[in-house]
C-alpha positions in Angstrom: -6.7 -14.2 25.1 -10.1 -12.7 23.1 -11.0 -15.4 20.2 -10.7 -12.7 17.0 -13.3 -13.1 14.2 -11.3 -14.0 10.9 -13.5 -12.0 8.6 -13.9 -8.8 11.5 -16.4 -7.0 10.0 -17.4 -5.2 13.0 -17.6 -1.3 12.6 -14.1 0.5 13.4 -12.6 0.4 16.5 -11.6 3.7 18.6 -8.0 2.7 17.4 -9.1 2.4 13.8 -7.7 5.7 11.8 -8.6 6.9 8.4 -5.7 6.7 5.8 -4.4 9.5 3.7 -3.6 8.8 0.0 -0.2 6.2 -0.6 1.2 7.9 -3.6 3.8 9.7 -1.5 5.2 6.2 0.3 7.4 5.4 -3.5 10.9 5.7 -2.3 11.4 5.3 -6.2 9.0 4.6 -8.2 11.6 3.3 -11.6 13.1 1.5 -8.4 10.1 -0.8 -7.3 11.8 -4.2 -8.4 8.4 -6.6 -7.8 10.6 -9.8 -8.6 10.4 -10.9 -4.7 6.2 -10.0 -4.2 3.8 -12.2 -4.2 0.9 -10.4 -4.9 -1.6 -12.5 -3.2 0.2 -12.1 -0.1 0.1 -8.4 0.0 -3.7 -8.4 -0.3 -3.9 -10.3 2.4 -2.4 -7.1 4.0 -3.8 -4.4 2.2 -7.4 -6.3 3.4 -6.4 -5.6 6.8 -4.7 -2.1 6.9 -7.7 -0.1 8.2 -7.6 -2.3 11.5 -4.2 -2.9 12.1 -3.9 -0.1 15.4 -7.6 -1.9 16.4 -6.2 -4.0 19.5 -9.0 -6.2 19.6 -9.1 -6.7 16.2 -8.1 -9.1 13.5 -4.4 -7.9 14.3 -4.2 -8.1 18.0 -1.8 -11.4 17.9 1.3 -8.5 16.8 0.2 -6.1 19.4 0.4 -8.9 22.4 4.2 -10.3 21.0 4.9 -6.4 20.0 6.6 -5.8 23.7 8.3 -9.4 23.5 9.9 -8.3 20.2 10.9 -4.8 21.4 12.4 -5.7 24.4 14.6 -8.4 22.7 15.6 -6.0 20.1 16.8 -3.6 22.1 18.2 -5.6 24.5 20.3 -8.1 21.7 21.1 -4.8 20.3 22.9 -2.9 22.4 19.9 -0.2 23.4 18.1 1.6 19.9 18.8 5.1 21.6 20.3 7.3 18.9 20.6 4.3 16.6 19.7 4.1 13.1 17.1 1.3 12.5 15.2 -0.1 9.4 12.2 -1.9 9.7 11.8 -4.1 6.7 7.9 -5.5 6.1 7.0 -2.4 8.2 3.1 -2.9 7.5 1.4 -0.7 9.7 4.2 0.2 12.0 3.2 -1.2 15.2 7.1 -1.7 15.4 8.6 0.7 14.1 6.8 3.3 16.5 7.7 1.2 19.2 11.5 1.7 18.0 10.8 5.2 17.7 9.8 5.8 21.2 13.0 4.6 22.3 14.9 7.0 20.4 15.3 5.3 17.0 16.0 7.1 13.7 13.5 4.9 11.8 13.0 4.5 8.9 9.7 1.5 7.5 9.8 -0.1 4.6 6.8 -2.0 3.1 5.1 -2.8 -0.5 1.5 -2.3 0.8 0.3 1.0 0.2 -2.7 0.6 1.9 -0.4 -0.6 5.7 1.8 2.5 4.6 -0.8 4.5 4.7 -1.8 2.9 8.4 1.3 3.7 9.2 1.3 7.0 8.1 -1.9 8.0 9.4 -0.9 6.8 13.0 2.9 8.4 12.6 1.2 12.0 12.6 -1.5 11.0 15.1 1.2 10.1 17.3 3.5 13.1 16.7 6.4 10.7 15.9 9.2 10.7 13.7 9.3 7.8 11.3 10.2 8.0 7.6 7.7 5.2 5.7 8.9 4.2 1.9 7.2 1.6 -0.1 10.4 -0.2 -1.6 11.4 -4.0 -1.6 14.3 -4.3 0.8 16.5 -6.0 -2.4 15.5 -2.1 -3.8 16.4 -0.4 -0.6 19.4 -2.2 -0.2 20.6 -1.2 -3.1 20.0 2.4 -3.1 20.8 2.6 0.8 24.1 0.0 1.4 25.0 0.0 4.7 23.0 3.3 6.0 21.7 1.6 9.0 23.0 0.6 12.4 20.4 -2.0 12.9 17.6 -3.9 10.6 14.4 -5.7 11.5 12.6 -8.7 9.6 9.8 -9.9 11.7 7.3 -11.8 10.6 7.9 -11.2 7.2 10.1 -14.4 5.5 7.5 -16.4 5.0 5.5 -14.3 2.8 7.8 -14.0 -0.1 8.3 -15.9 -3.1 12.6 -15.9 -1.8 13.4 -15.2 1.6 17.1 -15.8 1.1 16.9 -12.5 -1.4 15.6 -10.4 1.6 18.0 -12.1 4.3 21.1 -10.4 1.5 19.1 -7.6 1.7 19.1 -7.0 5.4 22.6 -7.8 5.3 23.4 -4.9 2.8 21.8 -2.4 4.6 24.0 -2.9 7.8 27.1 -1.2 8.8 30.2 -3.9 9.1 28.8 -5.0 13.2 25.2 -4.0 12.5 22.9 -6.2 13.7 19.6 -7.9 11.7 16.9 -9.4 13.8 14.7 -11.4 12.0 11.5 -13.7 13.1 9.4 -16.8 11.7 7.7 -19.3 12.3 9.4 -23.3 12.0 8.3 -26.1 9.5 7.2 -28.8 11.5 4.3 -30.9 12.5 4.2 -28.8 15.7 4.6 -25.8 13.9 1.3 -26.7 11.7 -0.5 -27.7 14.5 0.3 -24.8 16.6 0.4 -21.7 13.7 -2.4 -23.1 11.5 -4.6 -25.6 12.7 -4.8 -24.1 16.7 -3.7 -19.9 16.2 -5.9 -19.5 12.7 -8.9 -22.2 13.0 -9.9 -23.2 16.3 -8.2 -19.8 18.6 -8.9 -17.3 16.0 -5.7 -15.5 16.7 -5.2 -14.4 13.2 -6.9 -14.6 10.1 -7.7 -17.8 7.7 -5.5 -18.2 5.4 -2.9 -15.8 7.0 0.1 -18.5 6.9 0.9 -21.2 4.3 3.3 -24.1 6.4 5.0 -25.0 3.3 6.3 -21.4 3.6 7.8 -22.2 6.7 11.2 -21.6 7.2 13.6 -23.7 9.7 16.3 -22.1 11.7 19.1 -24.5 10.1 17.9 -22.9 6.5 17.3 -19.3 7.8 20.9 -19.4 9.2 22.4 -20.8 6.0 20.9 -18.0 4.0 22.3 -15.5 6.7 26.0 -16.9 6.9 25.9 -17.4 3.0 24.8 -13.6 2.6 28.2 -12.6 5.4 25.9 -12.3 8.4 27.2 -14.1 11.4 24.5 -15.6 13.8 24.7 -14.4 17.2 21.1 -15.5 19.0 18.4 -18.1 18.4 14.9 -18.2 20.6 11.7 -19.3 20.8 8.7 -17.5 21.3 5.7 -18.7 22.9 2.2 -18.2 23.9 0.1 -20.2 27.1 -3.1 -20.6 26.8 -3.6 -20.6 30.1 -1.6 -18.0 31.9 -3.5 -15.9 28.2 0.5 -14.7 28.0 3.7 -14.9 25.7 7.2 -15.7 26.7 10.4 -16.0 25.1 13.3 -18.9 25.3 13.4 -22.6 25.6 12.5 -24.2 22.1 12.1 -22.6 18.7 9.6 -25.3 17.1 7.1 -23.0 16.5 7.7 -19.2 16.6 11.3 -17.9 16.9 14.0 -15.0 17.1 17.3 -14.7 15.1 19.7 -12.5 15.8 22.8 -12.2 13.3 25.6 -9.4 12.7 27.0 -8.4 9.6 30.8 -9.9 9.9 33.6 -7.3 9.7 35.9 -7.0 6.9 38.5 -9.4 8.1 36.5 -10.5 11.0 36.4 -14.5 11.8 32.4 -15.1 12.5 31.7 -16.4 15.6 
């Protein structure tokens, strides 16, 4: 994998796009509750928004893992085609677009205006039908209860003050029996070494300061939050990078990056 300049001050790459104004994206300007928003975290991704679709830029790692994430979600949900999907913390729309190309009816929500503008500009360029809205998961869940077949929330939980609240909101967004997917980082010494020291400071896979170790989440913690909200765990799998082959893969241990699949418990059902 090519090493990424953490500051990424190079000129625009072919995939860099001009972003439209972002006021359009407010789902309901009077209903955006910022209680679970960290302005410093929002600022990180606002700065990166102009290069979101530069496949060799500061967010190259997201481009590299997107096919794996998409395949996992599509396989475990029984196929995304024809399903209503909400992408919570959609950023610039990498996963949202990939799911739309498989035939899903996608709504992407985020609190960053610049990433949403990048997502909308690229959506228009690609000719895809995706609805982008500026909203927290909690507000969107309150206004769209049980409106979706599937909710995805990837690489967001470690960037919000109350990840348990986001997990509960994702449960509210899906129908009974609906699928909820999370991807985040485990909290242990190995995760600190690989995800921060190596990925940010040695290999430059992501910009320095992208992650804070104290915000990493153990699978047991995420499971407890999700089950407490009415979700039943269906799967846990790790995501790994092989520096020799320069290739990502799924499976095996979940010591660093991992994905989890939950389903909303149906009324009267016994969680399994």
